[in-house]
C-alpha positions in Angstrom: 0.0 0.0 0.0 2.9 2.3 0.8 4.4 1.9 -2.7 1.0 2.6 -4.3 0.6 5.8 -2.3 4.1 6.9 -3.1 3.6 6.1 -6.9 0.3 8.0 -6.8 1.9 11.0 -5.2 4.7 11.1 -7.8 2.2 10.8 -10.7 0.0 13.5 -9.2 3.0 15.8 -8.8 4.0 15.3 -12.4 0.4 16.0 -13.6 0.1 19.1 -11.5 3.4 20.5 -12.8 2.7 19.6 -16.5 2.2 22.7 -18.6 4.3 24.9 -16.3 7.4 24.4 -18.4 6.8 27.3 -20.7 9.9 28.6 -22.4 11.4 31.8 -20.9 10.5 35.2 -22.4 12.1 35.7 -25.8 12.1 31.9 -26.5 9.7 29.6 -28.2 9.8 25.8 -28.6 12.6 26.0 -31.1 14.9 28.3 -29.1 15.4 32.1 -28.9 13.2 34.0 -31.3 16.3 35.8 -32.7 16.8 32.6 -34.7 14.0 33.8 -37.0 16.2 36.8 -38.1 18.9 34.5 -39.6 19.1 34.3 -43.4 18.6 36.7 -46.3 15.9 39.3 -46.5 14.9 41.5 -49.4 13.6 45.1 -48.7 10.1 45.3 -50.1 8.7 48.5 -48.5 9.8 51.6 -46.7 7.1 53.4 -44.6 7.7 56.9 -43.5 5.2 59.2 -41.6 4.3 60.8 -44.9 4.9 58.2 -47.6 5.1 54.5 -48.4 7.7 53.4 -51.0 7.4 50.0 -52.7 9.7 48.3 -55.2 11.4 50.7 -57.6 10.1 53.7 -55.7 12.7 53.0 -53.0 15.4 53.8 -55.5 17.7 50.8 -54.8 17.6 47.0 -54.3 18.5 46.0 -50.8 19.4 42.6 -49.3 19.9 42.1 -45.6 21.9 39.1 -44.7 21.8 38.1 -41.0 24.6 35.6 -40.2 26.7 34.2 -37.5 30.4 33.4 -37.9 32.7 32.2 -35.1 30.0 33.0 -32.5 29.5 36.7 -33.7 26.3 38.0 -35.3 26.6 40.1 -38.4 24.0 42.2 -40.3 25.4 42.7 -43.8 23.4 45.1 -46.0 23.9 45.0 -49.8 22.5 47.7 -52.0 22.4 47.1 -55.7 24.6 44.0 -55.2 27.4 46.0 -53.4 28.2 45.9 -49.7 26.6 49.0 -48.1 27.1 48.3 -44.4 28.1 45.6 -41.9 26.8 45.9 -38.4 28.2 43.6 -35.6 25.8 42.5 -32.9 26.8 42.8 -29.3 26.6 39.9 -26.8 26.3 42.3 -23.9 23.8 43.7 -23.4 21.7 40.7 -24.6 18.8 41.3 -27.0 15.5 42.2 -25.5 12.9 39.8 -26.9 9.2 39.5 -26.4 7.8 36.2 -27.5 4.1 37.2 -27.6 4.8 40.2 -29.9 7.7 38.5 -31.7 9.8 41.7 -31.2 13.5 42.0 -30.6 15.6 45.0 -29.7 19.2 44.1 -30.8 22.3 46.0 -29.8 25.3 46.7 -32.1 28.8 48.0 -32.0 29.1 51.8 -32.1 26.3 52.3 -29.6 23.6 51.4 -32.2 20.4 49.5 -31.7 17.7 48.2 -34.0 14.1 47.2 -33.4 12.9 44.1 -35.2 9.3 42.7 -35.4 8.8 39.3 -37.0 5.4 38.9 -38.6 4.4 35.4 -39.6 1.1 34.8 -41.5 0.4 31.4 -43.0 3.6 30.5 -44.8 4.9 34.0 -45.3 7.3 35.7 -42.9 8.1 39.4 -43.0 10.5 41.4 -41.0 9.7 45.0 -39.9 12.7 47.0 -38.6 13.7 50.4 -37.6 16.9 52.0 -38.9 20.2 51.5 -36.9 19.7 54.2 -34.2 21.5 55.6 -31.3 18.2 55.6 -29.4 15.0 53.8 -30.2 11.8 55.9 -29.9 13.2 59.1 -31.4 11.9 60.9 -34.5 14.3 58.9 -36.6 12.6 55.8 -35.4 9.4 56.7 -37.3 10.7 55.1 -40.5 10.0 51.4 -40.9 11.7 49.0 -43.3 9.7 45.9 -44.3 11.7 42.9 -45.6 10.5 39.6 -47.1 12.4 36.3 -47.0 14.8 36.1 -50.0 
C-alpha cells in the first residue's frame, strides 16, 4: 500500500506541474526568437510618416543578410549588389525579446540599436525593422523597413 501511495503522489505531482514548463521570455519551442532573423531578407517596402515606398520607388535594391560566424552575429546590408554596411551584434547587453509580440531589440557596436518585429502569417514571414539608431523611440525611429524572405 505504501508503494502505491508513493507512486500515486509522484504521478499526481507530475500531472500538476505539467504545462508549467513554458519557455522563458524571448524563446519559443525552437529556441530564442532571434533565430528567425537569420538568413537573407529583401527590402520590399519603406514606410515613413508621410509616404510609403514600394519596389522601384525605393530607388535601390537592398538585401539584408543576418549571419553568425565564429559566434559573432553580423547584419550585412547589400544595396544594388554592393556591400553597403556591416553591423556587428553585441553579446552584452543581450537582445531584449518579447515572445508574444515577436519583437527583438538588438544592440550593435558603435552604440547602435535596431528594433525588429517578426510577422508570420500562413507560410509568409516578413520582418519590420527600424533603422540602426543611437536611441529607439526618437523621431528617426518613425521610418519602418519591411523585408521579405529572400
